[in-house]
All heavy atoms as an XYZ file, in Angstrom:
711
protein
N       6.221     -9.046     13.443
C       4.948     -8.694     13.442
C       4.087     -9.803     13.929
O       3.996    -10.915     13.237
C       4.599     -8.363     11.866
C       3.114     -8.076     11.666
S       2.823     -7.748     10.029
C       1.407     -6.713     10.243
N       3.586     -9.745     15.094
C       2.743    -10.772     15.641
C       1.309    -10.178     16.006
O       0.857    -10.211     17.176
C       3.316    -11.369     16.873
C       4.555    -12.192     16.640
O       4.615    -12.813     15.649
O       5.551    -12.139     17.451
N       0.683     -9.678     15.043
C      -0.602     -9.101     15.145
C      -1.672     -9.851     14.370
O      -1.287    -10.684     13.501
C      -0.523     -7.536     14.776
C       0.512     -6.943     15.670
C       0.616     -5.450     15.490
N       1.861     -4.773     15.527
C       3.117     -5.185     15.697
N       3.316     -6.384     15.813
N       4.074     -4.332     15.649
N      -2.999     -9.442     14.644
C      -3.938    -10.152     14.032
C      -3.933    -10.160     12.457
O      -4.279    -11.190     11.876
C      -5.266     -9.478     14.493
C      -4.887     -8.749     15.713
C      -3.446     -8.451     15.507
N      -3.326     -9.152     11.761
C      -3.324     -9.156     10.398
C      -2.227     -9.928      9.791
O      -2.098    -10.122      8.536
N      -1.354    -10.577     10.526
C      -0.236    -11.356     10.096
C      -0.633    -12.458      9.254
O      -0.071    -12.620      8.039
C       0.619    -11.916     11.206
C       1.824    -12.656     10.889
C       2.516    -13.141     12.081
C       3.819    -13.987     11.781
N       4.567    -14.341     12.967
N      -1.598    -13.290      9.622
C      -2.079    -14.398      8.843
C      -2.605    -14.001      7.539
O      -2.388    -14.630      6.501
C      -3.084    -15.224      9.616
N      -3.374    -12.820      7.543
C      -4.046    -12.323      6.235
C      -2.902    -11.807      5.361
O      -2.947    -12.178      4.138
C      -5.030    -11.196      6.557
C      -5.633    -10.708      5.361
C      -6.567     -9.532      5.624
O      -6.565     -8.996      6.735
N      -7.456     -9.221      4.775
N      -1.902    -11.178      5.832
C      -0.826    -10.762      5.017
C      -0.046    -11.987      4.402
O       0.326    -11.908      3.196
C       0.193     -9.910      5.818
C      -0.338     -8.491      5.924
C       0.746     -7.701      6.780
C      -0.516     -7.725      4.663
N       0.201    -12.944      5.281
C       0.951    -14.229      4.748
C       0.112    -14.881      3.730
O       0.694    -15.367      2.716
C       1.226    -15.092      5.914
C       2.365    -14.596      6.838
C       2.477    -15.427      8.111
C       3.671    -14.579      6.143
N      -1.199    -14.893      3.820
C      -2.072    -15.542      2.829
C      -1.944    -14.803      1.588
O      -1.922    -15.349      0.475
C      -3.513    -15.584      3.334
C      -4.443    -16.227      2.468
O      -3.962    -17.243      1.794
N      -5.650    -15.933      2.403
N      -2.043    -13.345      1.556
C      -1.871    -12.588      0.395
C      -0.585    -12.833     -0.296
O      -0.374    -12.840     -1.545
C      -2.012    -11.070      0.723
C      -3.478    -10.696      0.965
C      -3.478     -9.249      1.236
N      -4.763     -8.752      1.570
C      -5.183     -7.495      1.389
N      -4.452     -6.631      0.873
N      -6.425     -7.186      1.637
N       0.505    -12.782      0.482
C       1.930    -13.082     -0.041
C       2.032    -14.402     -0.683
O       2.619    -14.594     -1.659
C       2.890    -12.929      1.038
C       3.145    -11.459      1.403
C       3.928    -11.357      2.667
C       3.759    -10.638      0.327
N       1.274    -15.479     -0.103
C       1.353    -16.818     -0.720
C       0.676    -16.782     -2.157
O       1.119    -17.398     -3.085
C       0.647    -17.823      0.135
O       1.414    -18.103      1.302
N      -0.454    -16.069     -2.235
C      -1.183    -15.903     -3.470
C      -0.329    -15.164     -4.552
O      -0.323    -15.496     -5.652
C      -2.530    -15.242     -3.341
C      -3.576    -16.068     -2.657
C      -5.000    -15.604     -2.824
N      -5.241    -14.138     -2.434
C      -5.526    -13.686     -1.285
N      -5.808    -14.492     -0.260
N      -5.622    -12.369     -1.065
N       0.417    -14.087     -4.031
C       1.201    -13.398     -4.866
C       2.454    -14.304     -5.454
O       2.772    -14.261     -6.628
C       1.777    -12.080     -4.215
C       0.671    -11.133     -4.013
C       2.936    -11.444     -5.040
C       0.994    -10.032     -3.070
N       2.899    -15.089     -4.552
C       3.966    -16.024     -4.904
C       3.560    -16.920     -5.975
O       4.140    -17.233     -7.034
C       4.418    -16.912     -3.636
C       5.513    -17.821     -3.955
C       5.932    -18.573     -2.639
O       5.144    -18.523     -1.641
O       6.957    -19.308     -2.683
N       2.210    -17.404     -5.849
C       1.668    -18.252     -6.929
C       1.520    -17.507     -8.285
O       1.763    -18.105     -9.339
N       1.081    -16.271     -8.176
C       1.010    -15.394     -9.389
C       2.298    -15.325    -10.055
O       2.362    -15.476    -11.354
C       0.498    -13.969     -8.941
C      -0.934    -13.839     -8.759
C      -1.308    -12.412     -8.578
O      -0.839    -11.795     -7.489
N      -2.068    -11.787     -9.245
N       3.336    -15.045     -9.321
C       4.693    -14.828     -9.910
C       5.202    -16.130    -10.567
O       5.746    -16.166    -11.663
C       5.737    -14.339     -8.866
C       7.120    -14.342     -9.427
C       5.262    -12.967     -8.389
N       4.892    -17.365     -9.898
C       5.242    -18.568    -10.523
C       4.486    -18.729    -11.796
O       5.007    -19.285    -12.769
C       5.005    -19.764     -9.569
C       6.033    -19.941     -8.523
C       5.983    -21.271     -7.781
N       4.667    -21.535     -7.158
C       4.389    -21.159     -5.955
N       5.223    -20.638     -5.147
N       3.099    -21.432     -5.545
N       3.210    -18.300    -11.787
C       2.428    -18.399    -13.052
C       2.957    -17.566    -14.161
O       2.937    -17.963    -15.316
N       3.460    -16.431    -13.806
C       4.158    -15.511    -14.708
C       5.336    -16.214    -15.340
O       5.461    -16.232    -16.520
C       4.471    -14.130    -14.138
C       5.304    -13.313    -15.114
C       3.219    -13.383    -13.833
N       6.085    -16.875    -14.547
C       7.329    -17.553    -14.956
C       6.918    -18.600    -15.957
O       7.568    -18.855    -17.006
C       8.133    -18.064    -13.808
N       5.891    -19.405    -15.634
C       5.426    -20.423    -16.543
C       4.950    -19.860    -17.927
O       5.228    -20.446    -18.952
C       4.259    -21.238    -15.924
C       4.782    -22.259    -14.967
C       3.737    -23.261    -14.455
N       2.538    -22.595    -14.025
C       2.427    -22.207    -12.586
N       3.409    -22.465    -11.790
N       1.294    -21.618    -12.189
N       4.280    -18.719    -17.815
C       3.914    -18.032    -19.094
C       5.040    -17.629    -19.934
O       4.972    -17.860    -21.175
C       2.987    -16.864    -18.726
C       1.727    -17.075    -18.110
S       0.801    -15.641    -17.564
C       0.139    -15.080    -19.201
N       6.087    -17.196    -19.244
C       7.308    -16.818    -20.068
C       7.925    -18.058    -20.645
O       8.227    -18.139    -21.881
C       8.285    -16.094    -19.158
C       9.663    -15.872    -19.912
C       7.731    -14.739    -18.783
N       7.955    -19.110    -19.827
C       8.576    -20.395    -20.337
C       7.794    -20.987    -21.462
O       8.344    -21.482    -22.489
C       8.625    -21.478    -19.225
C       9.655    -21.175    -18.180
C       9.514    -22.265    -16.929
O       8.539    -22.963    -17.010
O      10.360    -22.099    -16.057
N       6.504    -20.865    -21.425
C       5.610    -21.342    -22.459
C       5.527    -20.436    -23.774
O       4.783    -20.859    -24.750
C       4.259    -21.591    -21.925
C       4.132    -22.694    -20.895
O       5.111    -23.390    -20.735
O       3.096    -22.662    -20.100
N       6.123    -19.289    -23.678
C       6.095    -18.345    -24.824
C       4.765    -17.663    -25.024
O       4.474    -17.420    -26.171
N       4.120    -17.387    -23.958
C       2.794    -16.805    -24.116
C       2.898    -15.446    -24.664
O       3.964    -14.831    -24.602
C       2.022    -16.850    -22.745
C       1.739    -18.246    -22.085
C       0.581    -18.813    -22.723
N      -0.690    -18.050    -22.354
C      -1.396    -18.086    -21.229
N      -1.042    -18.978    -20.319
N      -2.477    -17.419    -21.072
N       1.729    -14.895    -25.040
C       1.696    -13.584    -25.693
C       2.069    -12.453    -24.628
O       1.621    -12.589    -23.501
C       0.238    -13.333    -26.198
C      -0.013    -12.090    -26.829
C       0.723    -11.716    -27.944
C      -1.031    -11.224    -26.450
C       0.401    -10.545    -28.581
C      -1.346    -10.047    -27.146
C      -0.596     -9.700    -28.232
O      -0.884     -8.475    -28.954
N       2.838    -11.602    -25.179
C       3.485    -10.645    -24.216
C       2.425     -9.838    -23.350
O       2.610     -9.517    -22.186
C       4.377     -9.638    -25.065
S       5.796    -10.305    -25.718
N       1.463     -9.477    -24.096
C       0.313     -8.602    -23.333
C      -0.286     -9.424    -22.256
O      -0.567     -8.904    -21.168
C      -0.751     -8.133    -24.385
C      -0.122     -7.184    -25.294
C      -1.848     -7.568    -23.605
C       0.374     -5.793    -24.660
N      -0.457    -10.739    -22.495
C      -1.022    -11.671    -21.415
C      -0.064    -11.651    -20.212
O      -0.524    -11.557    -19.065
C      -1.412    -13.057    -21.984
C      -2.460    -13.089    -22.983
O      -3.268    -12.057    -23.033
O      -2.529    -13.966    -23.704
N       1.162    -11.747    -20.460
C       2.155    -11.824    -19.385
C       2.168    -10.456    -18.673
O       2.217    -10.390    -17.428
C       3.621    -12.140    -19.955
C       3.617    -13.590    -20.645
C       4.667    -12.161    -18.902
C       4.861    -13.871    -21.424
N       2.174     -9.379    -19.417
C       2.280     -7.984    -18.833
C       0.979     -7.848    -18.018
O       1.136     -7.154    -16.893
C       2.391     -7.026    -19.909
C       3.785     -6.917    -20.547
C       3.713     -6.054    -21.882
C       4.766     -6.375    -19.556
N      -0.064     -8.334    -18.398
C      -1.305     -8.147    -17.616
C      -1.125     -8.904    -16.260
O      -1.571     -8.328    -15.193
C      -2.508     -8.721    -18.426
O      -2.664     -8.006    -19.601
C      -3.822     -8.686    -17.538
N      -0.624    -10.030    -16.267
C      -0.283    -10.758    -14.985
C       0.720    -10.098    -14.187
O       0.603    -10.087    -12.951
C       0.087    -12.189    -15.322
C      -1.126    -13.068    -15.862
C      -2.314    -12.980    -14.941
O      -2.287    -13.166    -13.841
N      -3.575    -12.593    -15.645
N       1.741     -9.507    -14.761
C       2.675     -8.824    -13.953
C       2.090     -7.639    -13.283
O       2.351     -7.311    -12.025
C       3.885     -8.410    -14.835
C       4.845     -7.292    -14.223
C       4.707     -9.595    -15.400
N       1.264     -6.888    -14.033
C       0.575     -5.802    -13.437
C      -0.397     -6.239    -12.175
O      -0.450     -5.525    -11.215
C      -0.279     -4.964    -14.505
C       0.540     -4.128    -15.404
C      -0.309     -3.372    -16.323
O      -1.429     -3.800    -16.763
N       0.187     -2.176    -16.721
N      -1.102     -7.291    -12.378
C      -1.903     -7.808    -11.277
C      -1.024     -8.102    -10.092
O      -1.446     -7.866     -8.928
C      -2.686     -9.023    -11.799
N       0.200     -8.752    -10.240
C       1.030     -9.125     -9.158
C       1.547     -7.876     -8.446
O       1.601     -7.754     -7.285
C       2.171     -9.960     -9.633
N       1.953     -6.808     -9.374
C       2.398     -5.610     -8.810
C       1.335     -4.859     -7.875
O       1.525     -4.324     -6.841
C       2.876     -4.579     -9.891
C       4.153     -5.025    -10.494
C       4.634     -4.125    -11.574
N       4.645     -2.737    -11.224
C       4.940     -1.776    -12.029
N       5.244     -2.002    -13.252
N       5.007     -0.572    -11.592
N       0.051     -4.913     -8.442
C      -0.981     -4.309     -7.718
C      -1.301     -4.999     -6.313
O      -1.532     -4.401     -5.406
C      -2.322     -4.353     -8.599
N      -1.162     -6.414     -6.435
C      -1.284     -7.156     -5.137
C      -0.194     -6.805     -4.162
O      -0.461     -6.721     -2.935
C      -1.312     -8.617     -5.536
N       1.057     -6.671     -4.640
C       2.141     -6.307     -3.792
C       1.873     -4.862     -3.293
O       2.209     -4.582     -2.059
C       3.459     -6.312     -4.434
C       4.172     -7.676     -4.518
C       5.383     -7.724     -5.421
C       4.511     -8.200     -3.126
N       1.335     -3.921     -4.040
C       1.061     -2.576     -3.529
C       0.000     -2.654     -2.384
O       0.105     -1.913     -1.507
C       0.548     -1.736     -4.661
N      -0.973     -3.538     -2.454
C      -1.848     -3.690     -1.432
C      -1.318     -4.152     -0.093
O      -1.608     -3.726      0.999
C      -3.026     -4.599     -1.789
C      -4.053     -3.817     -2.876
C      -5.286     -4.623     -3.081
N      -5.069     -5.949     -3.736
C      -4.946     -6.081     -5.038
N      -4.999     -5.191     -5.861
N      -4.766     -7.370     -5.556
N      -0.394     -5.192     -0.270
C       0.339     -5.606      0.898
C       1.217     -4.502      1.536
O       1.237     -4.298      2.723
C       1.252     -6.770      0.532
C       2.233     -7.165      1.624
C       0.391     -8.049      0.179
N       1.880     -3.798      0.665
C       2.697     -2.685      1.092
C       1.805     -1.617      1.871
O       2.166     -1.114      2.927
C       3.356     -1.970     -0.083
C       4.238     -0.784      0.285
C       4.873     -0.122     -0.914
O       4.212     -0.078     -1.917
O       5.932      0.372     -0.783
N       0.664     -1.312      1.337
C      -0.372     -0.384      1.932
C      -0.629     -0.883      3.349
O      -0.749     -0.092      4.237
C      -1.547     -0.154      1.050
O      -2.437      0.686      1.638
N      -1.062     -2.160      3.438
C      -1.481     -2.682      4.704
C      -0.330     -2.667      5.691
O      -0.474     -2.292      7.006
C      -1.868     -4.172      4.551
C      -3.291     -4.232      3.851
C      -4.385     -3.458      4.594
O      -4.435     -3.573      5.803
O      -5.142     -2.871      3.931
N       0.926     -2.997      5.253
C       2.071     -2.860      6.186
C       2.385     -1.459      6.675
O       2.726     -1.129      7.795
C       3.274     -3.463      5.627
C       3.350     -4.990      5.375
C       4.430     -5.470      4.505
C       3.554     -5.605      6.797
N       2.199     -0.544      5.738
C       2.328      0.880      5.997
C       1.367      1.394      7.117
O       1.678      2.007      8.083
C       2.402      1.734      4.776
C       2.589      3.246      5.009
C       3.950      3.396      5.656
C       2.590      3.997      3.665
N       0.104      0.923      6.896
C      -0.987      1.364      7.865
C      -0.593      0.721      9.212
O      -0.747      1.421     10.234
C      -2.263      0.800      7.425
C      -2.877      1.550      6.275
C      -4.233      0.912      5.912
C      -4.651      1.470      4.542
N      -5.840      0.645      4.093
N      -0.183     -0.568      9.312
C       0.222     -1.200     10.532
C       1.361     -0.445     11.185
O       1.361     -0.265     12.391
C       0.617     -2.653     10.214
C       1.160     -3.364     11.420
C       0.231     -3.730     12.522
O      -1.017     -3.739     12.218
O       0.614     -3.868     13.654
N       2.363     -0.037     10.408
C       3.540      0.654     10.954
C       3.096      2.035     11.553
O       3.495      2.394     12.617
C       4.565      0.868      9.904
C       5.839      1.547     10.349
N       6.680      0.936     11.288
C       6.329      2.767     10.049
C       7.702      1.770     11.633
N       7.495      2.840     10.860
N       2.246      2.670     10.815
C       1.692      4.068     11.288
C       0.845      3.890     12.522
O       1.067      4.600     13.507
C       0.949      4.730     10.223
C       1.718      5.231      9.047
C       0.953      5.670      7.897
C       2.686      6.312      9.541
N       0.110      2.821     12.526
C      -0.895      2.655     13.621
C      -0.255      2.019     14.834
O      -0.826      2.094     15.987
N       0.915      1.375     14.712
C       1.361      0.722     15.864
C       2.788      1.271     16.193
O       2.930      1.830     17.346
C       1.578     -0.767     15.566
C       2.222     -1.584     16.704
N       3.491     -1.832     16.819
C       1.592     -2.136     17.876
C       3.713     -2.482     17.991
N       2.564     -2.677     18.626
N       3.707      1.186     15.291
C       5.036      1.741     15.567
C       5.208      3.214     15.801
O       5.659      3.688     16.730
C       6.030      1.182     14.557
S       6.006     -0.618     14.319
N       4.648      3.970     14.772
C       4.686      5.403     14.820
C       3.915      5.869     16.038
O       4.325      6.728     16.781
C       4.246      6.033     13.510
C       5.194      5.570     12.377
C       4.231      7.586     13.616
C       6.548      6.233     12.242
N       2.728      5.492     16.048
C       1.828      5.934     17.161
C       2.419      5.541     18.487
O       2.311      6.377     19.476
C       0.399      5.176     17.026
C      -0.526      5.690     18.109
C      -1.893      5.053     17.930
O      -2.312      4.622     16.830
O      -2.600      4.917     18.946
N       3.084      4.372     18.699
C       3.678      4.007     19.855
C       4.839      4.988     20.303
O       4.936      5.346     21.449
N       5.556      5.326     19.274
C       6.638      6.334     19.606
C       6.110      7.662     20.005
O       6.652      8.314     20.880
C       7.488      6.487     18.366
N       4.965      8.151     19.428
C       4.345      9.350     19.764
C       3.798      9.390     21.195
O       4.050     10.269     22.055
C       3.233      9.755     18.780
C       3.878     10.042     17.364
C       2.393     10.942     19.274
C       2.874     10.226     16.267
N       3.093      8.234     21.463
C       2.466      8.099     22.790
C       3.487      7.925     23.864
O       3.352      8.438     25.038
C       1.503      6.905     22.841
C       1.021      6.579     24.181
C       0.402      7.153     21.869
N       4.685      7.343     23.634
C       5.664      7.127     24.575
C       6.274      8.418     25.038
O       6.851      8.506     26.182
C       6.837      6.229     24.019
O       7.557      7.038     23.099
N       6.244      9.573     24.240
C       6.845     10.733     24.593
C       8.440     10.718     24.436
O       9.039     11.799     24.696
N       8.919      9.677     24.043
C      10.356      9.585     23.830
C      10.799     10.265     22.517
O      10.728      9.691     21.359
C      10.811      8.092     23.763
C      12.353      7.807     23.647
O      13.005      8.719     23.223
O      12.716      6.815     23.999
N      11.371     11.427     22.530
C      11.617     12.236     21.382
C      12.678     11.518     20.424
O      12.573     11.522     19.303
C      12.202     13.622     21.742
C      11.069     14.473     22.245
C      11.558     15.969     22.464
N      10.584     16.791     23.075
C       9.638     17.402     22.358
N       9.479     17.125     21.021
N       8.699     18.127     22.941
N      13.607     10.881     21.074
C      14.644     10.145     20.225
C      13.968      9.010     19.387
O      14.304      8.801     18.290
C      15.771      9.482     21.167
C      16.691     10.492     21.745
O      16.737     11.689     21.073
O      17.227     10.310     22.730
N      13.040      8.297     20.041
C      12.331      7.190     19.369
C      11.432      7.765     18.374
O      11.241      7.325     17.215
C      11.531      6.400     20.421
C      10.856      5.086     19.717
C      11.867      4.109     19.295
O      13.080      4.133     19.699
O      11.433      3.187     18.539
N      10.788      8.933     18.573
C       9.923      9.645     17.668
C      10.790      9.977     16.363
O      10.335      9.751     15.286
C       9.211     10.792     18.229
C       8.244     10.507     19.296
C       7.918     11.759     20.101
O       8.386     12.819     19.913
N       6.857     11.458     20.942
N      11.854     10.552     16.576
C      12.748     10.950     15.493
C      13.259      9.797     14.766
O      13.318      9.787     13.521
C      13.954     11.774     16.102
C      13.610     13.197     16.515
C      14.933     14.022     16.819
N      14.548     15.300     17.392
C      14.435     15.651     18.674
N      14.691     14.690     19.678
N      14.024     16.756     19.074
N      13.630      8.758     15.403
C      14.057      7.466     14.772
C      12.906      6.895     13.870
O      13.228      6.554     12.622
C      14.449      6.525     15.782
C      14.963      5.117     15.270
C      15.195      4.080     16.334
C      15.478      2.762     15.735
N      15.402      1.658     16.677
N      11.734      6.892     14.351
C      10.663      6.307     13.507
C      10.331      7.129     12.333
O      10.016      6.735     11.310
C       9.404      6.007     14.374
C       9.554      5.021     15.492
C       9.803      3.716     14.995
C      10.048      2.669     16.115
N      10.469      1.381     15.557
N      10.335      8.398     12.581
C      10.152      9.430     11.470
C      11.278      9.308     10.389
O      10.911      9.344      9.123
C      10.024     10.894     12.025
N      12.466      9.149     10.779
C      13.579      9.070      9.950
C      13.509      7.774      9.141
O      13.796      7.841      7.878
C      14.954      9.191     10.717
N      13.180      6.655      9.810
C      12.949      5.455      9.030
C      11.922      5.590      7.911
O      12.079      5.160      6.785
C      12.488      4.268     10.011
C      13.569      3.843     10.916
C      12.973      2.944     11.904
O      11.763      2.763     12.034
O      13.780      2.207     12.615
N      10.768      6.192      8.345
C       9.753      6.343      7.227
C      10.114      7.311      6.119
O       9.832      7.051      4.935
C       8.462      6.845      8.008
C       7.165      6.982      7.108
C       6.814      5.544      6.510
C       6.010      7.381      8.017
N      10.827      8.348      6.433
C      11.300      9.369      5.427
C      12.285      8.583      4.518
O      12.159      8.752      3.311
C      11.888     10.533      6.092
C      10.771     11.430      6.711
C      12.716     11.312      5.129
C      11.310     12.499      7.638
N      13.162      7.874      5.108
C      14.095      7.119      4.291
C      13.457      6.098      3.399
O      13.774      5.980      2.252
C      15.114      6.386      5.197
C      16.201      5.721      4.417
C      17.207      4.951      5.391
O      17.360      5.325      6.558
O      17.869      3.969      4.975
N      12.501      5.420      3.866
C      11.750      4.545      3.058
C      11.104      5.151      1.900
O      11.070      4.740      0.769
C      10.683      3.660      3.840
C       9.792      2.772      3.091
C      10.468      1.587      2.555
C       8.583      2.463      4.028
N      10.285      6.277      2.185
C       9.587      6.962      1.175
C      10.613      7.598      0.148
O      10.206      7.675     -1.059
C       8.659      8.007      1.785
C       7.556      7.510      2.627
C       6.827      8.477      3.324
C       6.664      6.517      1.892
N      11.743      8.063      0.607
C      12.695      8.636     -0.253
C      13.286      7.572     -1.215
O      13.352      7.816     -2.410
C      13.837      9.262      0.487
C      14.907      9.850     -0.383
O      14.526     10.671     -1.280
O      16.058      9.643     -0.140
N      13.519      6.376     -0.746
C      13.969      5.201     -1.498
C      12.927      4.772     -2.573
O      13.185      4.640     -3.757
C      14.296      4.057     -0.610
C      14.858      2.892     -1.335
C      16.130      2.657     -1.785
C      14.115      1.779     -1.764
N      16.176      1.495     -2.466
C      15.066      0.938     -2.410
C      12.771      1.344     -1.635
C      14.598     -0.247     -2.978
C      12.375      0.178     -2.214
C      13.270     -0.571     -2.895
N      11.667      4.769     -2.178
C      10.574      4.356     -3.083
C      10.470      5.411     -4.146
O       9.914      5.019     -5.315
C       9.333      4.183     -2.211
N      10.759      6.633     -3.890
C      10.473      7.599     -4.890
C      11.597      7.677     -6.027
O      11.506      8.219     -7.039
C      10.459      9.038     -4.308
N      12.673      6.840     -5.794
C      13.752      6.951     -6.798
C      13.394      6.124     -7.969
O      12.721      5.309     -8.130
C      15.033      6.254     -6.195
C      15.598      7.154     -5.150
C      16.815      6.465     -4.435
N      17.034      7.037     -3.234
C      17.816      6.632     -2.254
N      18.546      5.491     -2.587
N      18.018      7.130     -1.212
């Protein structure tokens, strides 16, 4: 991924990494469970936003590129990849 949104995604992922390290410190320090769970939910929500941005990028670049190319094999391949991903996520 060498597109304009790459730096923004990497920045978000760095913040999430910091959040997760903070959660580990909370566990080590024996902090109140609800406080830890609140931070875990915040990290999950942040990851969901990254996932959403990546999915938009994939649809707007990779899937659209396969459609525009007219290459049916590539279109099927990209569609199958997306279906497999969504099927895995639903488990």
